[in-house]
Structure formats: C-alpha cells, structure tokens
C-alpha positions, 0 to 999 in steps of 0.5 A, spaced: 165 201 602 168 194 604 175 195 608 181 195 603 177 197 597 179 205 595 176 209 590 181 211 585 184 218 586 184 220 579 176 218 579 171 224 580 165 223 583 160 228 581 152 229 582 147 233 577 152 233 572 152 235 565 158 234 560 158 239 554 163 236 549 166 239 543 171 236 538 177 240 535 181 236 530 182 229 533 181 231 540 175 231 544 174 236 549 169 236 555 167 241 560 163 239 567 157 243 568 150 243 572 145 240 569 140 245 571 144 251 569 147 249 562 140 250 559 139 257 562 146 259 559 144 256 552 137 261 553 141 267 556 138 266 562 144 265 566 150 269 565 155 268 570 159 262 568 161 260 575 154 258 576 154 254 570 161 250 571 162 244 576 169 244 575 174 249 573 178 248 566 177 244 560 178 236 560 179 230 555 175 226 560 172 229 566 170 222 569 177 220 569 179 227 571 184 228 565 185 235 564 187 238 557 194 240 556 196 247 555 199 245 548 192 241 546 188 248 548 193 252 544 193 248 538 185 248 538 184 255 540 190 259 538 191 265 543 185 264 547 184 264 554 182 259 558 175 262 560 174 264 553 175 257 551 170 254 556 165 259 553 166 257 546 165 250 548 159 252 552 156 256 546 158 251 541 159 244 544 154 238 544 151 235 550 146 230 552 139 231 556 136 226 560 128 225 559 127 228 566 131 234 564 128 235 557 121 234 560 122 239 565 125 244 560 119 243 556 114 244 562 118 251 563 118 253 556 110 251 556 109 255 563 112 261 560 109 261 554 102 261 557 104 266 562 106 271 556 099 269 552 095 270 559 098 277 560 097 280 553 089 278 552 083 279 555 075 278 554 073 283 549 067 285 553 068 285 560 076 286 559 077 281 564 084 277 564 083 270 563 086 265 568 093 261 565 089 255 566 083 257 561 089 259 556 092 253 557 086 249 556 084 253 549 091 252 546 090 244 548 084 245 544 087 248 538 093 243 538 088 237 538 084 241 532 090 241 528 092 234 529 085 232 527 085 236 521 092 233 519 089 226 520 083 228 516 087 231 510 091 225 510 085 220 510 082 224 504 088 224 500 089 232 500 094 235 496 100 238 498 097 245 494 091 244 498 095 243 505 099 250 503 093 254 502 089 252 508 096 253 512 096 260 509 089 261 511 089 261 518 095 260 523 095 253 526 097 251 533 101 245 534 103 245 541 110 248 545 116 245 543 123 246 547 127 248 540 124 255 540 124 261 545 118 262 549 117 269 546 116 267 539 112 261 541 107 266 545 106 271 539 104 265 535 099 262 540 096 269 540 095 269 533 092 262 533 087 264 539 085 271 535 084 267 529 080 261 531 077 264 538 076 258 542 074 263 547 073 270 546 079 274 546 082 281 544 089 284 545 090 288 551 091 295 548 095 301 550 093 308 550 098 313 547 098 321 546 102 323 539 104 330 538 107 332 531 109 339 528 103 340 523 107 342 517 110 335 518 103 331 518 102 334 511 108 331 508 107 325 503 110 318 505 111 313 499 111 307 503 110 305 510 110 297 511 103 298 515 098 292 512 091 294 511 086 291 515 079 289 514 076 287 507 081 287 501 083 293 498 086 294 491 093 294 490 094 300 487 090 303 493 094 300 498 100 303 494 097 310 494 102 315 498 099 317 504 101 323 509 104 322 515 098 324 519 094 318 515 099 313 516 100 315 524 092 314 524 092 307 521 096 305 527 091 307 531 085 302 533 080 307 536 082 315 535 079 318 542 082 325 540 084 329 534 086 336 535 090 341 532 093 347 536 097 352 533 103 349 530 102 342 533 097 336 532 095 332 537 092 325 537 090 320 543 088 313 541 088 306 543 094 302 539 096 294 540 102 293 544 105 290 537 104 296 533 107 301 538 115 300 536 113 301 529 109 307 530 114 310 535 120 308 530 116 311 524 115 318 528 122 318 530 124 317 523 119 322 519 119 328 524 126 328 525 126 328 533 120 333 533 114 328 534 113 324 540 109 318 543 107 318 550 104 312 553 098 314 558 096 307 559 099 300 558 093 296 559 086 300 558 080 298 562 083 291 564 080 288 570 083 283 574 
C-alpha cells in the first residue's frame, strides 16, 4: 500500500463473506456469515451459531461497519434478545449465493443423494451393492430419457392430458436440484430406478420377528392404509375388513415362519425398510403395547 494512504477505520475487510439481509419496516438489517456455513445452517447441518457468524451483532451496513442501534432493533423485534434477532434473520432473511457456492452445494446434495440410493439398493440375484459410480450413471441415463421424452412429446404435440397420464404411469427422474433435501430426492430416485430398471435393482430388505397375542391377531381392522400389490383388485375387495394378523402379513414381502404357541403368535419375514415404521406403528396401536417387532437383520444377504 502506498505511503500516506490508509484504509478507513470504519471499513471492514472480510473474506469468505456472505451477507444475510432482512427488511423490517423501512430499514434493512444485515448479518455477516461465512459462505461455507450459511447453507449448512439453513439445512440444519450446522447448529452452533458461533460457527456461522463472522461478526457479532446486527448491522445496517456490514461493509461500512454500521451497526443497527438498540432503538432500531427494539422497534423491529420488540422484546427479543440480540441472539434471537440474529437467528430470525438467518432463518427468514435473504442471501445471494455465488455461482461457485451454488455449484458446490448442488454437488454436495448430489453426492448425498447417490450415497443414500447406493446404500438402499442391491442387485436382485447376487445381493451385491452397486458402486456409487454405477448408480450415478444409471440416474443420468434416466434423466436423459426424461428429457428426450419431453422433447418428443412437444414435437408430436402431445396434449396436457396425455402428459399427465404418462406422468402418473411411471415416476420420472429429472436430476438433482438444490432446492430440495437429499433424503426426499433419494427416495424419489429409488422409485425411478425400481420402476425403470436401467440396471437390475431391488430394495435391501430387513428380517423382522413379530410377536403378538393370539387374541389380538383375530380382531378385525376396518382400514389399514396399506396399498395392494400386484394386479389390480376390485374396490370392494380392497376395502374388505381384514384381521390384525392378515394386515401384518400384508407388510411382509416373504414370510419365513408363521407359528402359534400358546397365547402368542409369532412371524418371521422380510420387509422393505420403508414399511418398517408403518408396521411398527400399526402393531403398537392395535395391540396396545402387547405386541412387538424385533429387527433380526438390517440388510438381509447383502454382499459388499
């Protein structure tokens, strides 16, 4: 720096800076954050606010070092403490993300989606897990197919109704986006891979032991919310009341044991992980705590 030129004392020089802004009334408030931490805070990955904030306090202009007065903060957030105000701005404020940060965030979510999918699917016969590279390649293939199909529909003048019918027929994969969480996108990716089978895949199954009082298993359940599998079934048959036992068995993909001993009924079988929560809740509700579900194997026959 040339002699005689000084940086203004009230000007703040920051690196890796992201400004989160919120307008309240006629004033705009700012909070100085780390670029690589604000998105983690938004996604609930980072929970320690001290790791997110570069400078303590709320500003009118961060670059000029102009802090908001207590009067302005009290008027905008009556009765709230400074930390609560900062958290409110972080939660509901707006911030600009550069192209580099946006690309890095999208890549992070994409990798998380692929890892989740790879951990839940296997090759049906060998039960071997697929590499993340092969899962990524298969999803890219589905994304390209969807794009080509959409272009074809437009070129052929397909009606909106036709498009809706096709959309309902099979789930479509359009790629990872940064605006949705990785878990929900991974679940959709699994549905698409299962439906289109660009590579042979099946869900990893759990082996469960289910124990219930015999008297409870005979009780009738009016509605279970468990969808029918296989070929279509008449509405009246789908709505026909089932026993507790029949409903439990409908969750099991493959029944390995079905025995009654004294006052207890026991079943062992393979269940998709996605059905485990609903099955457990059903048993807790209809047996009033007298039934139980035991996990014998988290990933049956998986060969890594």
